[in-house]
KEKETI-902979 format. One record per residue: residue number from 1; x, y, z of N, C-alpha, C, O in turn. Coordinates in Angstrom, 3 decimals. Example, Ala and Ser with C-alpha at 12.3 -4.5 7.8 and 13.67 -1.06 7.14 Angstrom:
<sites>
<1, <13.190, -5.690, 7.800>, <12.300, -4.500, 7.800>, <13.200, -3.300, 7.800>, <14.236, -3.319, 8.465>>
<2, <12.850, -2.250, 7.080>, <13.670, -1.060, 7.140>, <12.900, 0.030, 7.870>, <13.409, 1.138, 8.039>>
</sites>
This chain:
<sites>
<1, <34.610, 64.117, 1.703>, <35.104, 62.937, 1.217>, <33.970, 61.833, 1.686>, <33.739, 60.952, 0.859>>
<2, <33.410, 61.801, 2.637>, <32.193, 60.952, 3.304>, <30.977, 60.752, 2.111>, <30.586, 59.707, 1.591>>
<3, <30.582, 62.013, 1.906>, <29.512, 61.685, 0.646>, <30.057, 61.237, -0.657>, <29.423, 60.591, -1.492>>
<4, <31.172, 61.598, -0.753>, <31.867, 61.210, -2.344>, <31.858, 59.530, -2.234>, <31.350, 58.731, -3.021>>
<5, <32.485, 59.306, -1.171>, <32.824, 57.712, -1.028>, <31.253, 56.641, -1.086>, <30.908, 55.661, -1.746>>
<6, <30.687, 57.402, -0.110>, <29.048, 56.705, 0.038>, <28.135, 56.860, -1.441>, <27.254, 56.044, -1.711>>
<7, <28.453, 57.946, -2.294>, <28.063, 58.011, -3.566>, <28.647, 56.800, -4.503>, <28.018, 56.040, -5.239>>
<8, <29.925, 56.857, -4.262>, <30.727, 55.899, -5.179>, <30.254, 54.245, -4.649>, <29.963, 53.403, -5.498>>
<9, <30.231, 53.992, -3.472>, <29.619, 52.750, -3.057>, <28.379, 52.618, -3.631>, <28.170, 51.616, -4.316>>
<10, <27.407, 53.545, -3.462>, <25.929, 53.173, -3.939>, <26.066, 53.160, -5.430>, <25.191, 52.483, -5.969>>
<11, <26.863, 53.682, -6.188>, <27.132, 53.590, -7.866>, <27.475, 52.180, -8.182>, <27.065, 51.558, -9.162>>
<12, <28.376, 51.677, -7.130>, <29.090, 50.294, -7.282>, <28.125, 49.309, -7.165>, <28.052, 48.324, -7.900>>
<13, <27.334, 49.587, -6.184>, <26.070, 48.611, -5.887>, <25.279, 48.339, -7.036>, <25.081, 47.232, -7.538>>
<14, <24.771, 49.625, -7.473>, <23.832, 49.581, -8.951>, <24.733, 48.858, -9.996>, <24.338, 47.909, -10.673>>
<15, <25.818, 49.325, -10.054>, <26.640, 48.644, -11.204>, <26.693, 47.118, -11.170>, <26.480, 46.398, -12.145>>
<16, <26.984, 46.727, -10.002>, <26.864, 45.108, -9.619>, <25.563, 44.479, -10.028>, <25.386, 43.578, -10.848>>
<17, <24.673, 45.139, -9.285>, <22.971, 44.761, -9.845>, <22.792, 44.761, -11.254>, <22.533, 43.692, -11.807>>
<18, <22.900, 45.879, -11.956>, <22.794, 45.771, -13.177>, <23.565, 45.044, -14.154>, <23.161, 44.779, -15.287>>
<19, <24.811, 44.696, -13.625>, <25.587, 43.771, -14.643>, <25.110, 42.370, -14.426>, <25.287, 41.495, -15.273>>
<20, <24.505, 42.162, -13.289>, <24.183, 40.687, -13.246>, <22.652, 40.559, -14.386>, <22.386, 39.683, -15.208>>
<21, <21.982, 41.639, -14.055>, <20.627, 41.531, -14.994>, <21.053, 41.566, -16.651>, <20.388, 41.037, -17.543>>
<22, <22.236, 42.267, -16.824>, <22.584, 42.560, -18.428>, <23.067, 41.108, -18.868>, <23.083, 40.863, -20.074>>
<23, <23.411, 40.256, -18.074>, <23.818, 38.815, -18.528>, <22.919, 37.954, -19.277>, <23.238, 36.852, -19.723>>
<24, <21.651, 38.567, -19.408>, <20.500, 37.657, -19.967>, <20.330, 37.868, -21.496>, <19.631, 37.140, -22.201>>
<25, <21.158, 39.117, -22.011>, <21.021, 39.147, -23.213>, <22.480, 39.232, -23.997>, <23.390, 39.846, -23.439>>
<26, <22.704, 38.617, -25.289>, <23.766, 38.844, -25.847>, <24.325, 40.364, -26.209>, <25.508, 40.623, -26.429>>
<27, <23.197, 41.347, -26.227>, <23.487, 42.498, -26.648>, <24.233, 43.243, -25.602>, <25.123, 44.032, -25.918>>
<28, <23.896, 43.016, -24.350>, <24.365, 43.595, -23.117>, <25.485, 42.871, -22.344>, <26.381, 43.467, -21.746>>
<29, <25.367, 41.676, -22.404>, <26.166, 40.702, -21.864>, <27.859, 41.404, -21.538>, <28.374, 41.520, -20.426>>
<30, <28.434, 41.776, -22.802>, <29.743, 42.131, -22.880>, <29.853, 43.379, -21.916>, <30.630, 43.437, -20.962>>
<31, <28.853, 44.496, -22.345>, <28.980, 45.824, -21.641>, <28.863, 45.600, -20.029>, <29.614, 46.208, -19.266>>
<32, <27.842, 44.657, -19.545>, <27.582, 44.322, -18.252>, <28.905, 43.623, -17.704>, <29.276, 43.979, -16.586>>
<33, <29.635, 42.684, -18.366>, <30.997, 42.150, -17.955>, <31.976, 43.200, -17.754>, <32.546, 43.335, -16.671>>
<34, <32.186, 43.919, -18.715>, <32.986, 45.124, -18.547>, <32.896, 45.999, -17.523>, <33.842, 46.345, -16.815>>
<35, <31.519, 46.447, -17.410>, <31.200, 47.400, -16.299>, <31.454, 46.685, -14.869>, <31.883, 47.332, -13.914>>
<36, <31.179, 45.405, -14.799>, <31.397, 44.738, -13.448>, <32.921, 44.778, -13.063>, <33.400, 45.158, -11.995>>
<37, <33.558, 44.311, -14.146>, <35.205, 44.132, -13.734>, <35.671, 45.706, -13.500>, <36.500, 45.909, -12.613>>
<38, <35.163, 46.829, -14.273>, <35.601, 48.108, -13.951>, <35.209, 48.488, -12.462>, <35.966, 49.174, -11.776>>
<39, <33.904, 47.978, -11.956>, <33.377, 48.394, -10.758>, <34.271, 47.742, -9.445>, <34.505, 48.268, -8.357>>
<40, <34.682, 46.387, -9.968>, <35.430, 45.725, -8.808>, <36.969, 46.352, -8.751>, <37.711, 46.220, -7.778>>
<41, <37.307, 47.047, -9.954>, <38.748, 47.463, -9.896>, <38.499, 48.694, -9.138>, <39.279, 48.923, -8.214>>
<42, <37.508, 49.563, -9.374>, <37.110, 50.816, -8.506>, <37.147, 50.531, -7.001>, <37.637, 51.329, -6.201>>
<43, <36.589, 49.318, -6.640>, <36.453, 48.809, -5.366>, <37.856, 48.622, -4.729>, <38.170, 49.051, -3.619>>
<44, <38.485, 48.080, -5.388>, <39.923, 47.658, -5.098>, <40.756, 49.015, -4.994>, <41.612, 49.157, -4.121>>
<45, <40.528, 49.771, -5.710>, <41.277, 51.074, -5.680>, <41.128, 51.850, -4.673>, <42.135, 52.406, -4.233>>
<46, <39.801, 52.092, -4.034>, <39.451, 52.911, -3.040>, <39.445, 52.150, -1.706>, <39.434, 52.786, -0.652>>
<47, <39.452, 50.976, -1.717>, <39.526, 50.392, -0.384>, <40.487, 50.660, 0.534>, <40.212, 50.859, 1.718>>
<48, <41.854, 50.691, -0.005>, <42.798, 51.186, 1.157>, <42.624, 52.675, 1.430>, <42.958, 53.077, 2.545>>
<49, <42.159, 53.500, 0.578>, <41.966, 54.895, 1.001>, <41.026, 55.059, 1.926>, <40.884, 56.194, 2.382>>
<50, <40.154, 53.945, 2.424>, <38.936, 54.094, 3.116>, <39.172, 52.993, 4.479>, <38.400, 52.733, 5.402>>
<51, <40.404, 52.535, 4.220>, <40.616, 51.474, 5.625>, <40.309, 51.874, 6.905>, <40.883, 52.911, 7.237>>
<52, <39.638, 51.414, 7.670>, <39.190, 51.718, 9.157>, <37.829, 52.468, 8.976>, <37.286, 52.919, 9.984>>
<53, <37.285, 52.617, 7.835>, <35.791, 53.341, 7.996>, <34.851, 52.438, 7.463>, <35.200, 51.531, 6.707>>
<54, <33.544, 52.645, 7.846>, <32.610, 51.640, 7.511>, <32.426, 51.528, 5.925>, <31.695, 50.629, 5.506>>
<55, <33.005, 52.330, 5.089>, <32.953, 52.011, 3.706>, <33.908, 51.151, 3.028>, <33.859, 50.766, 1.860>>
<56, <35.159, 50.793, 4.294>, <35.808, 49.661, 3.865>, <35.091, 48.338, 3.581>, <35.334, 47.548, 2.669>>
<57, <34.162, 48.253, 4.537>, <33.281, 46.775, 4.459>, <32.457, 46.518, 3.342>, <32.277, 45.425, 2.805>>
<58, <31.849, 47.884, 2.954>, <31.135, 47.782, 1.830>, <32.085, 47.346, 0.654>, <31.737, 46.318, 0.074>>
<59, <33.217, 47.958, 0.215>, <33.903, 47.753, -0.918>, <34.452, 46.303, -0.821>, <34.509, 45.562, -1.803>>
<60, <34.829, 45.967, 0.352>, <35.292, 44.554, 0.715>, <34.176, 43.377, 0.211>, <34.436, 42.363, -0.436>>
<61, <32.901, 43.812, 0.691>, <31.627, 43.066, 0.344>, <31.583, 42.903, -1.194>, <31.608, 41.780, -1.697>>
<62, <31.513, 44.108, -1.990>, <31.557, 43.947, -3.254>, <32.624, 43.055, -3.919>, <32.378, 42.189, -4.759>>
<63, <33.918, 43.395, -3.407>, <34.910, 42.452, -3.977>, <34.531, 41.100, -3.797>, <34.543, 40.318, -4.747>>
<64, <34.162, 40.728, -2.539>, <33.836, 39.400, -2.345>, <32.747, 38.845, -3.184>, <32.784, 37.809, -3.848>>
<65, <31.808, 39.658, -3.057>, <30.596, 39.169, -3.918>, <30.895, 38.977, -5.411>, <30.229, 38.125, -5.999>>
<66, <31.887, 39.720, -6.141>, <32.632, 39.274, -7.439>, <33.292, 38.185, -7.370>, <32.938, 37.239, -8.072>>
<67, <34.246, 38.090, -6.627>, <35.048, 36.578, -6.490>, <34.291, 35.283, -6.032>, <34.606, 34.143, -6.372>>
<68, <33.311, 35.601, -5.260>, <32.572, 34.460, -4.773>, <31.569, 33.964, -6.068>, <31.378, 32.808, -6.446>>
<69, <31.092, 35.010, -6.524>, <29.937, 34.789, -7.570>, <30.777, 34.402, -8.775>, <30.291, 33.382, -9.265>>
<70, <31.766, 34.782, -9.396>, <32.427, 34.416, -10.733>, <33.710, 33.609, -10.547>, <34.305, 33.211, -11.548>>
<71, <34.219, 33.318, -9.196>, <35.034, 32.465, -9.113>, <34.770, 31.233, -8.477>, <35.445, 30.227, -8.694>>
<72, <33.685, 31.279, -7.595>, <33.342, 29.985, -6.988>, <32.130, 29.395, -7.603>, <32.118, 28.403, -8.333>>
<73, <30.967, 30.208, -7.181>, <29.613, 29.846, -7.457>, <29.238, 29.625, -9.207>, <28.750, 28.580, -9.638>>
<74, <29.502, 30.567, -9.890>, <29.245, 30.482, -11.413>, <30.155, 29.172, -11.850>, <29.490, 28.237, -12.296>>
<75, <31.310, 29.016, -11.796>, <32.052, 27.893, -12.217>, <31.494, 26.724, -11.813>, <31.218, 25.936, -12.718>>
<76, <31.186, 26.306, -10.383>, <30.579, 25.025, -9.923>, <29.290, 25.003, -10.331>, <28.832, 23.864, -10.424>>
<77, <28.552, 25.891, -10.605>, <27.161, 25.887, -11.217>, <27.177, 25.381, -12.699>, <26.451, 24.482, -13.125>>
<78, <28.077, 26.060, -13.407>, <28.365, 25.533, -14.987>, <28.755, 24.214, -14.953>, <28.038, 23.478, -15.631>>
<79, <29.832, 23.590, -14.271>, <30.349, 22.458, -14.339>, <29.170, 21.369, -13.783>, <29.050, 20.254, -14.290>>
<80, <28.500, 21.749, -12.907>, <27.444, 20.867, -12.501>, <26.469, 20.773, -13.552>, <25.937, 19.675, -13.713>>
<81, <26.114, 21.811, -14.358>, <25.048, 21.492, -15.342>, <25.593, 20.905, -16.354>, <24.870, 20.054, -16.871>>
<82, <26.836, 21.087, -16.929>, <27.451, 20.334, -17.933>, <27.430, 18.860, -17.771>, <27.109, 18.036, -18.627>>
<83, <27.868, 18.616, -16.395>, <27.921, 17.099, -16.104>, <26.441, 16.440, -16.024>, <26.211, 15.279, -16.363>>
<84, <25.537, 17.283, -15.560>, <24.192, 16.460, -15.711>, <23.567, 16.414, -17.425>, <22.752, 15.614, -17.885>>
<85, <24.064, 17.227, -17.929>, <23.666, 17.231, -19.740>, <24.724, 16.020, -20.191>, <24.323, 15.121, -20.929>>
<86, <25.945, 16.049, -19.756>, <26.770, 14.813, -20.460>, <26.126, 13.490, -19.646>, <26.100, 12.446, -20.299>>
<87, <25.696, 13.457, -18.517>, <25.097, 12.136, -18.261>, <23.719, 11.754, -18.724>, <23.280, 10.608, -18.634>>
<88, <23.008, 12.851, -19.264>, <21.877, 12.737, -19.793>, <21.921, 12.410, -21.284>, <20.838, 12.106, -21.783>>
<89, <22.887, 12.421, -21.999>, <23.072, 12.300, -23.244>, <23.236, 10.706, -23.593>, <24.009, 10.001, -22.945>>
<90, <22.559, 10.275, -24.513>, <22.915, 8.710, -24.961>, <23.935, 8.781, -25.944>, <23.751, 8.990, -27.143>>
<91, <25.193, 8.567, -25.285>, <26.329, 8.981, -26.075>, <26.426, 7.429, -27.123>, <26.932, 7.454, -28.245>>
<92, <26.042, 6.593, -26.707>, <26.052, 5.328, -27.899>, <25.192, 5.529, -29.010>, <25.567, 5.310, -30.162>>
<93, <24.019, 5.949, -28.711>, <23.021, 6.175, -30.168>, <23.717, 7.546, -31.004>, <23.762, 7.713, -32.223>>
<94, <24.181, 8.354, -30.035>, <24.877, 9.539, -31.027>, <26.056, 9.105, -31.754>, <26.286, 9.465, -32.909>>
<95, <26.855, 8.279, -31.034>, <28.097, 7.750, -31.669>, <27.713, 6.913, -32.909>, <28.306, 7.123, -33.967>>
<96, <26.801, 6.026, -32.830>, <26.063, 5.280, -34.060>, <25.785, 6.035, -35.072>, <26.243, 5.686, -36.160>>
<97, <25.114, 7.044, -35.008>, <24.561, 7.910, -35.903>, <25.797, 8.691, -36.607>, <25.718, 9.054, -37.780>>
<98, <26.876, 8.909, -35.857>, <27.824, 9.650, -36.408>, <28.824, 8.694, -37.283>, <29.329, 9.086, -38.335>>
<99, <29.056, 7.364, -36.715>, <29.711, 6.306, -37.626>, <29.149, 6.131, -38.467>, <29.906, 5.992, -39.428>>
<100, <27.793, 6.008, -38.822>, <27.050, 5.283, -39.690>, <26.852, 6.390, -40.897>, <26.334, 6.090, -41.973>>
<101, <27.298, 7.609, -40.598>, <27.332, 8.530, -41.730>, <26.056, 9.511, -41.766>, <26.019, 10.505, -42.491>>
<102, <25.015, 9.124, -40.906>, <23.909, 9.919, -40.740>, <24.086, 11.380, -40.339>, <23.390, 12.350, -40.640>>
<103, <25.170, 11.304, -39.598>, <25.608, 12.648, -39.240>, <27.020, 13.187, -39.784>, <28.103, 12.750, -39.397>>
<104, <26.869, 14.067, -40.614>, <28.383, 14.323, -41.410>, <28.934, 15.511, -41.276>, <30.030, 15.758, -41.779>>
<105, <28.121, 16.552, -40.461>, <28.919, 17.825, -39.992>, <28.648, 18.170, -38.612>, <27.734, 17.600, -38.016>>
<106, <29.473, 19.192, -37.961>, <29.164, 19.669, -36.665>, <27.696, 20.272, -36.472>, <27.109, 20.177, -35.395>>
<107, <27.206, 20.832, -37.474>, <25.953, 21.662, -37.483>, <24.960, 20.788, -37.430>, <24.050, 21.161, -36.689>>
<108, <24.771, 19.598, -38.024>, <23.715, 18.553, -37.656>, <23.878, 17.991, -36.334>, <22.849, 17.730, -35.710>>
<109, <25.113, 17.739, -35.752>, <25.183, 17.337, -34.414>, <24.624, 18.376, -33.586>, <23.832, 18.005, -32.719>>
<110, <24.851, 19.458, -33.673>, <24.380, 20.858, -32.764>, <22.917, 20.713, -32.902>, <22.279, 20.693, -31.850>>
<111, <22.285, 20.610, -33.999>, <20.787, 20.637, -33.987>, <20.133, 19.519, -33.525>, <19.054, 19.660, -32.950>>
<112, <20.796, 18.030, -33.744>, <20.275, 16.988, -32.973>, <20.182, 17.214, -31.518>, <19.151, 17.175, -30.847>>
<113, <21.328, 17.445, -31.128>, <21.578, 17.939, -29.592>, <20.598, 19.025, -28.994>, <20.208, 19.001, -27.827>>
<114, <20.239, 19.999, -29.943>, <19.569, 21.201, -29.420>, <18.051, 20.480, -29.369>, <17.439, 20.381, -28.305>>
<115, <17.583, 20.047, -30.497>, <16.228, 19.439, -30.461>, <16.192, 18.408, -29.202>, <15.354, 18.625, -28.326>>
<116, <17.013, 17.365, -29.085>, <16.823, 16.383, -28.228>, <17.039, 16.708, -26.611>, <16.469, 16.156, -25.669>>
<117, <18.070, 17.807, -26.569>, <18.321, 18.244, -24.973>, <18.137, 19.609, -24.809>, <18.526, 20.196, -23.799>>
<118, <17.525, 20.200, -25.810>, <17.331, 21.583, -25.579>, <16.613, 22.118, -24.396>, <17.064, 23.082, -23.778>>
<119, <15.398, 21.464, -24.027>, <14.624, 21.707, -23.122>, <15.276, 21.335, -21.944>, <15.165, 22.258, -21.138>>
<120, <15.982, 20.286, -21.429>, <16.817, 20.125, -20.531>, <17.714, 21.268, -20.195>, <17.762, 21.795, -19.083>>
<121, <18.411, 21.608, -21.221>, <19.244, 22.832, -20.873>, <18.700, 23.980, -20.330>, <19.190, 24.623, -19.402>>
<122, <17.444, 24.281, -21.063>, <16.917, 25.652, -20.539>, <16.302, 25.480, -18.995>, <16.330, 26.362, -18.137>>
<123, <15.835, 24.367, -18.867>, <15.362, 23.992, -17.525>, <16.749, 24.102, -16.353>, <16.700, 24.786, -15.331>>
<124, <17.773, 23.384, -16.719>, <18.761, 23.237, -15.967>, <19.536, 24.971, -15.818>, <20.050, 25.431, -14.799>>
<125, <19.429, 25.512, -16.879>, <20.181, 26.918, -16.861>, <19.362, 27.643, -15.915>, <19.930, 28.241, -15.001>>
<126, <17.888, 27.672, -16.030>, <17.012, 28.544, -15.006>, <16.955, 27.896, -14.085>, <16.796, 28.694, -13.161>>
<127, <16.987, 26.701, -13.608>, <17.355, 26.269, -12.276>, <18.622, 26.672, -11.494>, <18.676, 26.819, -10.273>>
<128, <19.431, 26.799, -12.196>, <20.782, 26.829, -11.606>, <21.089, 28.783, -11.512>, <21.678, 29.367, -10.602>>
<129, <20.532, 29.341, -12.630>, <20.872, 30.978, -12.766>, <19.826, 31.482, -11.835>, <20.344, 32.163, -10.950>>
<130, <18.722, 31.398, -11.743>, <17.745, 31.844, -10.929>, <18.371, 32.006, -9.343>, <18.330, 33.144, -8.876>>
<131, <18.823, 31.153, -8.681>, <19.310, 31.029, -7.154>, <20.405, 32.082, -7.335>, <20.534, 33.123, -6.690>>
<132, <21.124, 31.649, -8.273>, <22.482, 32.551, -8.260>, <22.248, 33.953, -8.528>, <22.913, 34.736, -7.851>>
<133, <21.354, 34.483, -9.465>, <20.979, 35.711, -9.531>, <20.311, 36.359, -8.449>, <20.462, 37.571, -8.295>>
<134, <19.539, 35.644, -7.628>, <19.082, 35.887, -6.390>, <20.067, 36.250, -5.285>, <19.909, 37.200, -4.519>>
<135, <21.007, 35.482, -5.276>, <22.042, 35.495, -4.268>, <22.785, 36.870, -4.439>, <23.067, 37.620, -3.505>>
<136, <23.083, 37.112, -5.875>, <23.826, 38.173, -6.220>, <23.186, 39.582, -5.925>, <23.743, 40.522, -5.357>>
<137, <21.813, 39.536, -6.460>, <21.053, 40.703, -6.077>, <20.751, 40.977, -4.601>, <20.845, 42.114, -4.137>>
<138, <20.412, 39.990, -3.921>, <20.500, 39.924, -2.446>, <21.909, 40.740, -1.915>, <21.744, 41.795, -1.302>>
<139, <22.971, 40.354, -2.101>, <23.818, 40.774, -1.656>, <24.240, 42.334, -1.810>, <24.740, 43.043, -0.937>>
<140, <23.845, 42.754, -3.402>, <23.595, 44.206, -3.609>, <22.581, 44.765, -2.952>, <22.816, 45.948, -2.704>>
<141, <21.652, 44.428, -2.610>, <20.512, 44.916, -2.066>, <20.912, 45.068, -0.500>, <20.788, 46.186, 0.000>>
<142, <21.285, 44.222, 0.128>, <21.656, 44.190, 1.788>, <22.774, 45.141, 1.857>, <22.776, 45.910, 2.818>>
<143, <23.793, 45.221, 0.934>, <24.865, 46.032, 1.224>, <24.619, 47.454, 0.963>, <25.261, 48.356, 1.502>>
<144, <23.558, 47.647, 0.020>, <23.019, 48.986, -0.415>, <22.279, 49.712, 0.979>, <22.447, 50.850, 1.418>>
<145, <21.481, 48.708, 1.443>, <20.476, 49.110, 2.567>, <21.379, 49.509, 3.696>, <21.051, 50.532, 4.298>>
<146, <22.616, 48.787, 4.141>, <23.372, 49.164, 5.094>, <23.870, 50.353, 4.958>, <23.866, 51.183, 5.867>>
<147, <24.448, 50.590, 3.558>, <25.112, 51.678, 2.989>, <24.249, 52.743, 3.294>, <24.665, 53.566, 4.109>>
<148, <23.152, 52.893, 2.817>, <21.922, 53.991, 2.935>, <21.882, 54.206, 4.221>, <22.096, 55.382, 4.516>>
<149, <21.631, 53.303, 5.334>, <21.487, 53.533, 6.786>, <22.764, 54.043, 7.403>, <22.733, 54.487, 8.551>>
<150, <23.842, 54.009, 6.739>, <25.143, 54.634, 7.378>, <25.772, 53.535, 8.224>, <26.567, 53.912, 9.085>>
<151, <25.520, 52.164, 8.098>, <26.167, 51.185, 8.841>, <26.974, 50.528, 7.936>, <26.684, 50.643, 6.745>>
<152, <28.127, 49.725, 8.324>, <29.085, 49.129, 7.758>, <28.348, 47.467, 7.519>, <27.486, 47.016, 8.273>>
<153, <28.783, 46.893, 6.583>, <28.531, 45.245, 6.703>, <29.091, 44.652, 7.727>, <30.304, 44.680, 7.936>>
<154, <28.023, 43.909, 8.642>, <28.493, 43.559, 9.724>, <29.367, 42.028, 9.738>, <30.322, 41.816, 10.485>>
<155, <28.874, 41.150, 8.859>, <29.669, 40.154, 8.647>, <30.190, 40.048, 7.133>, <29.711, 39.224, 6.354>>
<156, <31.159, 40.901, 6.794>, <31.643, 41.071, 5.518>, <32.391, 39.936, 5.093>, <32.556, 39.927, 3.873>>
<157, <32.983, 38.813, 5.807>, <33.390, 37.681, 5.280>, <32.497, 36.610, 5.036>, <32.976, 35.505, 4.781>>
<158, <31.211, 36.779, 5.078>, <30.191, 35.865, 4.908>, <29.922, 35.566, 3.526>, <29.888, 36.485, 2.708>>
<159, <29.717, 34.297, 3.164>, <29.327, 34.117, 1.673>, <27.869, 34.350, 1.435>, <27.462, 34.373, 0.274>>
<160, <27.024, 34.529, 2.469>, <25.600, 34.785, 2.318>, <25.226, 36.070, 2.536>, <24.043, 36.394, 2.435>>
</sites>
């Protein structure tokens, strides 16, 4: 059983890491998200079975990576990015263009917004995504390295 659960933990670390990388393409985003949710479900399902063993810490680490990443960091980063973009938009000028009839449909508004604020959106997205991705991949790597060495995760409740 020990080698089976160790292989499962290693597989879950791999799925977690790959799912993060798959979020950068619309073609693989859904597959990565479904795989991540399935891997988190598997970690929950096996954790009780391995209670009291070093593998419990690895499964808890993975579960916490999921919840801290998708439930805390990602929403906070997304809202922060949205707030910065909101503050950067010249709402008065945009409203004048809409009320004057210069902008008549939502696609025109989207095109104007993309042209005027597209670069800002790209830089903000990169600025927020790269540290988040680094954090996520570091947790996968650190956990996997401990697993490979046969050690439990020492500070399983850590956010870092």
